[in-house]
VEXTI-607347 format. One record per residue (C-alpha): residue number from 1; x, y, z; chain; residue in one letter. Coordinates in Angstrom, 3 decimals, padded with zeros to 6 digits. Example, Ala and Ser with C-alpha at 12.3 -4.5 7.8 and 13.67 -1.06 7.14 Angstrom:
BEGIN
1,012.300,-004.500,007.800,A,a;
2,013.670,-001.060,007.140,A,s;
This chain:
BEGIN
1,-011.944,-025.129,010.757,A,m;
2,-015.182,-025.578,012.673,A,s;
3,-018.654,-025.053,011.280,A,y;
4,-019.374,-021.926,013.316,A,w;
5,-016.035,-020.339,012.447,A,t;
6,-016.659,-020.917,008.745,A,t;
7,-020.181,-019.502,009.026,A,r;
8,-018.955,-016.370,010.766,A,w;
9,-016.152,-015.777,008.252,A,l;
10,-018.457,-016.314,005.289,A,e;
11,-020.966,-013.848,006.709,A,e;
12,-018.265,-011.279,007.462,A,v;
13,-016.856,-011.722,003.953,A,n;
14,-020.302,-011.101,002.486,A,r;
15,-020.733,-007.939,004.567,A,l;
16,-017.303,-006.639,003.561,A,q;
17,-018.066,-007.196,-000.109,A,e;
18,-021.406,-005.388,000.187,A,i;
19,-019.811,-002.412,001.940,A,q;
20,-016.903,-002.291,-000.531,A,a;
21,-019.142,-002.492,-003.594,A,e;
22,-021.416,000.279,-002.324,A,e;
23,-018.412,002.520,-001.667,A,m;
24,-016.821,001.638,-005.022,A,d;
25,-019.983,002.592,-006.876,A,k;
26,-020.378,005.930,-005.099,A,a;
27,-016.713,006.864,-005.402,A,m;
28,-016.469,005.904,-009.077,A,a;
29,-019.293,008.360,-009.778,A,k;
30,-017.612,011.102,-007.707,A,a;
31,-014.203,010.626,-009.347,A,y;
32,-015.654,010.552,-012.858,A,e;
33,-017.600,013.767,-012.284,A,a;
34,-014.548,015.518,-010.799,A,s;
35,-012.328,014.402,-013.667,A,a;
36,-014.678,015.807,-016.289,A,r;
37,-015.094,019.112,-014.476,A,r;
38,-011.323,019.478,-014.104,A,i;
39,-010.723,018.643,-017.765,A,v;
40,-013.269,021.288,-018.757,A,a;
41,-011.501,023.856,-016.560,A,q;
42,-008.108,023.035,-018.074,A,i;
43,-009.508,023.176,-021.597,A,k;
44,-011.007,026.616,-020.988,A,d;
45,-007.739,027.909,-019.542,A,l;
46,-005.636,026.531,-022.379,A,y;
47,-007.858,027.988,-025.080,A,q;
48,-008.141,031.335,-023.305,A,e;
49,-004.391,031.760,-022.930,A,i;
50,-003.656,030.445,-026.409,A,l;
51,-006.105,032.941,-027.901,A,a;
52,-004.310,035.763,-026.099,A,a;
53,-000.983,034.840,-027.726,A,k;
54,-000.572,036.760,-030.950,A,k;
55,001.791,034.217,-032.489,A,d;
56,-000.508,031.259,-031.639,A,g;
57,002.118,029.479,-029.567,A,t;
58,002.224,028.781,-025.855,A,l;
59,005.212,028.021,-023.650,A,l;
60,005.233,026.602,-020.131,A,v;
61,006.755,029.860,-018.913,A,s;
62,003.759,031.737,-020.349,A,d;
63,001.408,030.105,-017.853,A,l;
64,002.858,032.093,-014.957,A,y;
65,002.070,035.364,-016.739,A,k;
66,-001.681,034.852,-016.572,A,y;
67,-003.893,035.321,-013.528,A,k;
68,-006.201,032.729,-015.079,A,r;
69,-003.554,030.067,-014.404,A,y;
70,-003.555,030.826,-010.681,A,y;
71,-007.320,030.912,-010.718,A,d;
72,-007.207,027.415,-012.210,A,l;
73,-004.971,026.193,-009.388,A,l;
74,-007.524,027.483,-006.901,A,n;
75,-010.326,025.800,-008.865,A,e;
76,-008.390,022.517,-008.886,A,l;
77,-007.847,022.761,-005.155,A,n;
78,-011.545,023.479,-004.582,A,a;
79,-012.595,020.573,-006.806,A,e;
80,-010.255,018.096,-005.107,A,l;
81,-011.264,019.379,-001.662,A,t;
82,-014.875,018.705,-002.625,A,k;
83,-013.886,015.229,-003.806,A,l;
84,-012.093,014.581,-000.515,A,g;
85,-015.142,015.528,001.539,A,h;
86,-017.292,013.330,-000.703,A,q;
87,-014.979,010.367,-000.084,A,q;
88,-015.040,010.843,003.678,A,i;
89,-018.812,011.146,003.630,A,k;
90,-019.002,007.901,001.629,A,i;
91,-016.398,005.893,003.531,A,i;
92,-016.851,006.643,007.234,A,e;
93,-020.447,005.391,007.672,A,p;
94,-019.561,002.098,005.949,A,h;
95,-016.535,001.531,008.195,A,l;
96,-018.612,002.252,011.294,A,i;
97,-021.314,-000.118,010.082,A,q;
98,-018.693,-002.815,009.441,A,m;
99,-017.461,-002.505,013.031,A,y;
100,-020.959,-002.738,014.484,A,l;
101,-022.152,-005.540,012.167,A,d;
102,-019.121,-007.713,012.897,A,n;
103,-019.564,-007.175,016.644,A,a;
104,-023.217,-008.127,016.351,A,g;
105,-022.427,-011.341,014.488,A,i;
106,-019.796,-012.319,017.062,A,l;
107,-022.126,-011.626,019.957,A,q;
108,-024.815,-013.736,018.314,A,e;
109,-022.435,-016.694,018.019,A,h;
110,-021.011,-016.150,021.492,A,f;
111,-024.524,-016.096,022.893,A,g;
112,-024.514,-012.710,024.591,A,f;
113,-025.500,-009.157,023.769,A,s;
114,-023.779,-005.934,024.770,A,v;
115,-024.832,-002.610,023.318,A,e;
116,-021.820,-000.919,021.763,A,i;
117,-021.820,002.880,021.997,A,p;
118,-021.522,004.584,018.618,A,l;
119,-018.530,006.616,019.773,A,d;
120,-016.652,003.355,020.479,A,t;
121,-017.041,002.362,016.834,A,a;
122,-016.154,005.866,015.609,A,v;
123,-012.998,005.911,017.742,A,k;
124,-011.914,002.488,016.475,A,a;
125,-012.575,003.428,012.850,A,v;
126,-010.597,006.680,013.005,A,n;
127,-007.649,005.437,015.045,A,a;
128,-004.141,005.523,013.569,A,v;
129,-002.879,001.985,013.026,A,w;
130,-000.473,002.142,010.055,A,c;
131,003.261,002.757,010.354,A,v;
132,002.891,005.981,008.324,A,d;
133,001.197,007.571,011.346,A,g;
134,-001.909,008.533,009.371,A,l;
135,-005.484,007.385,009.724,A,n;
136,-007.648,006.580,006.703,A,w;
137,-009.060,010.082,006.214,A,s;
138,-005.597,011.644,006.340,A,q;
139,-004.489,009.231,003.628,A,r;
140,-007.471,010.347,001.527,A,v;
141,-006.177,013.923,001.683,A,w;
142,-002.594,012.859,000.999,A,r;
143,-003.669,010.982,-002.128,A,n;
144,-005.600,014.005,-003.372,A,l;
145,-002.649,016.329,-002.711,A,a;
146,-000.541,014.035,-004.891,A,d;
147,-003.284,014.138,-007.536,A,l;
148,-003.270,017.938,-007.653,A,q;
149,000.461,017.870,-008.394,A,v;
150,-000.214,015.351,-011.177,A,e;
151,-002.836,017.623,-012.729,A,f;
152,-000.498,020.609,-012.695,A,q;
153,002.304,018.596,-014.266,A,q;
154,-000.131,017.269,-016.853,A,g;
155,-000.980,020.819,-017.919,A,l;
156,002.712,021.619,-018.315,A,f;
157,003.147,018.487,-020.432,A,d;
158,000.275,019.481,-022.723,A,i;
159,001.700,022.959,-023.172,A,v;
160,005.167,021.509,-023.865,A,a;
161,003.792,019.311,-026.664,A,t;
162,002.428,022.387,-028.418,A,g;
163,-001.064,020.944,-028.808,A,s;
164,-003.373,023.221,-030.746,A,g;
165,-007.041,023.785,-030.069,A,t;
166,-007.953,021.306,-032.816,A,k;
167,-006.429,018.329,-030.994,A,d;
168,-006.969,019.644,-027.479,A,l;
169,-010.080,017.629,-026.619,A,t;
170,-008.407,014.381,-027.674,A,k;
171,-005.188,015.277,-025.874,A,t;
172,-007.003,016.102,-022.644,A,l;
173,-009.023,012.882,-022.784,A,a;
174,-005.864,010.833,-023.281,A,e;
175,-004.082,012.664,-020.478,A,k;
176,-006.826,012.808,-017.881,A,y;
177,-009.588,010.324,-018.693,A,l;
178,-007.706,007.230,-019.924,A,a;
179,-007.402,004.129,-017.740,A,e;
180,-003.812,005.011,-016.812,A,d;
181,-004.609,008.676,-016.109,A,a;
182,-003.626,010.134,-012.706,A,p;
183,-007.227,010.430,-011.497,A,i;
184,-007.879,006.795,-012.418,A,k;
185,-004.792,005.806,-010.431,A,t;
186,-006.061,007.884,-007.510,A,a;
187,-009.391,006.053,-007.719,A,y;
188,-007.624,002.675,-007.623,A,y;
189,-005.739,003.867,-004.535,A,k;
190,-009.072,004.818,-002.979,A,a;
191,-010.425,001.333,-003.720,A,q;
192,-007.389,-000.251,-002.104,A,r;
193,-007.741,002.031,000.904,A,l;
194,-011.378,001.141,001.575,A,i;
195,-010.798,-002.607,001.272,A,r;
196,-007.777,-002.477,003.557,A,t;
197,-009.636,-000.324,006.080,A,e;
198,-012.664,-002.630,006.008,A,l;
199,-010.350,-005.535,006.852,A,a;
200,-008.731,-003.560,009.663,A,h;
201,-012.069,-002.456,011.126,A,v;
202,-013.405,-006.022,011.030,A,q;
203,-010.337,-007.353,012.858,A,v;
204,-010.362,-004.495,015.385,A,q;
205,-014.035,-005.128,016.076,A,s;
206,-013.189,-008.807,016.619,A,t;
207,-010.339,-007.975,019.006,A,l;
208,-012.588,-005.652,020.988,A,d;
209,-015.231,-008.378,021.280,A,e;
210,-012.589,-010.878,022.407,A,f;
211,-011.528,-008.405,025.103,A,t;
212,-015.123,-007.869,026.255,A,r;
213,-015.629,-011.633,026.451,A,d;
214,-012.301,-012.334,028.199,A,n;
215,-010.846,-014.321,025.295,A,i;
216,-007.105,-013.990,025.744,A,e;
217,-005.677,-015.611,022.617,A,y;
218,-006.238,-015.609,018.879,A,y;
219,-004.863,-017.194,015.719,A,e;
220,-004.307,-015.535,012.350,A,v;
221,-006.427,-017.166,009.662,A,v;
222,-005.144,-017.029,006.113,A,d;
223,-007.883,-015.865,003.760,A,s;
224,-007.069,-018.845,001.543,A,d;
225,-008.407,-021.061,004.332,A,d;
226,-012.013,-020.126,003.615,A,y;
227,-013.965,-019.511,000.410,A,p;
228,-014.531,-016.275,-001.405,A,g;
229,-011.353,-014.488,-000.351,A,r;
230,-008.016,-014.127,-002.038,A,e;
231,-004.779,-013.160,-000.362,A,c;
232,-001.186,-014.221,-000.165,A,r;
233,-000.276,-016.783,002.485,A,s;
234,-000.111,-014.413,005.446,A,c;
235,-000.779,-017.135,008.004,A,a;
236,002.456,-018.850,006.973,A,e;
237,004.306,-015.594,007.619,A,d;
238,002.629,-015.114,011.000,A,h;
239,002.197,-018.590,012.530,A,p;
240,001.313,-019.277,016.139,A,g;
241,-000.997,-018.059,018.864,A,i;
242,-000.996,-014.453,020.020,A,y;
243,-002.302,-012.633,023.072,A,k;
244,-005.219,-010.288,022.433,A,v;
245,-003.622,-007.748,024.775,A,a;
246,-000.471,-007.744,022.632,A,e;
247,-002.199,-007.443,019.240,A,a;
248,-000.353,-005.070,016.925,A,e;
249,-001.776,-004.352,013.439,A,p;
250,000.611,-005.246,010.668,A,g;
251,002.874,-007.162,013.045,A,v;
252,000.856,-010.012,014.532,A,n;
253,-002.663,-009.120,013.437,A,v;
254,-004.072,-008.352,009.967,A,p;
255,-004.027,-006.415,007.718,A,p;
256,-000.410,-007.233,006.901,A,f;
257,-000.387,-005.477,003.525,A,h;
258,-002.735,-003.428,001.300,A,p;
259,-005.815,-005.435,000.282,A,n;
260,-005.029,-008.075,002.928,A,c;
261,-008.092,-010.265,003.479,A,r;
262,-006.957,-012.306,006.487,A,c;
263,-008.582,-012.229,009.908,A,t;
264,-008.328,-013.851,013.343,A,i;
265,-010.211,-016.576,015.226,A,i;
266,-010.398,-017.206,018.996,A,p;
267,-008.209,-019.487,021.088,A,y;
268,-008.955,-020.286,024.706,A,v;
269,-006.160,-021.164,027.147,A,n;
270,-003.796,-021.492,024.171,A,s;
271,-005.787,-024.502,022.967,A,i;
272,-007.968,-024.261,019.878,A,p;
273,-011.560,-024.546,021.057,A,l;
274,-014.125,-025.555,018.433,A,p;
275,-016.410,-022.625,017.771,A,w;
276,-019.553,-024.634,018.373,A,e;
277,-018.248,-025.696,021.815,A,d;
278,-017.562,-022.071,022.685,A,l;
279,-020.968,-021.083,021.382,A,f;
280,-022.866,-023.685,023.398,A,y;
281,-020.721,-023.056,026.483,A,t;
282,-021.774,-019.415,026.392,A,k;
283,-025.405,-020.388,025.821,A,k;
284,-025.404,-022.709,028.822,A,r;
285,-023.809,-020.026,030.982,A,a;
């Protein structure tokens, strides 16, 4: 791999890590705050209903008898809706910035400069590219819908165990705040989503730059081929040279799987052209 290719990939890797870490930090705070508010709501409901039972016992069927239970469902929905909007507010600007930064780096190495309209980046970021037919923000909402179901089921499980008020705080913490709790799993899914989307946006930005600069072919580069990235051997699964016009995410262009860290590099006339030659050719032109 040429010097300029390695430099570009190292710089892109650094940018992706910065964007991912900033999003991770903000989302961890949002998820933790939501989890604690939801646990407090569930605790209040449980104690309120249990206190209303004269015999001091509570059955799952009893939940449906209390308006407070349905109020809790609405509160859960409102809390998770708030969390969803927080995630979108955190994620979208970083994805847009990744698109623009990658384009800027490529243009610098190619030796030209074209101003990219913001709406071009926004359109690329929010496009549907996965086989599930959803874009990244729709997957955020799907994950949170699954989480709401998990919270409801968790409440049923707590009631079924017959936990009393004495052990309730410990039970709730184990059910909702432990490392294997549903909201923690949802957070891990969110982490995976942002890293996969960052990879997609970087590659899409690269493809768009190749199109603008009339580069017709590209090669998939396994992330193991350059430092600081870890991935399975995707390049071995997708060998060869591909046309930019026929690029299809997940088929012949990364990401090929969640957390995929591979990318693409340019080919000219189906012959690998050293990056520095391409760079100086553009400069001379």
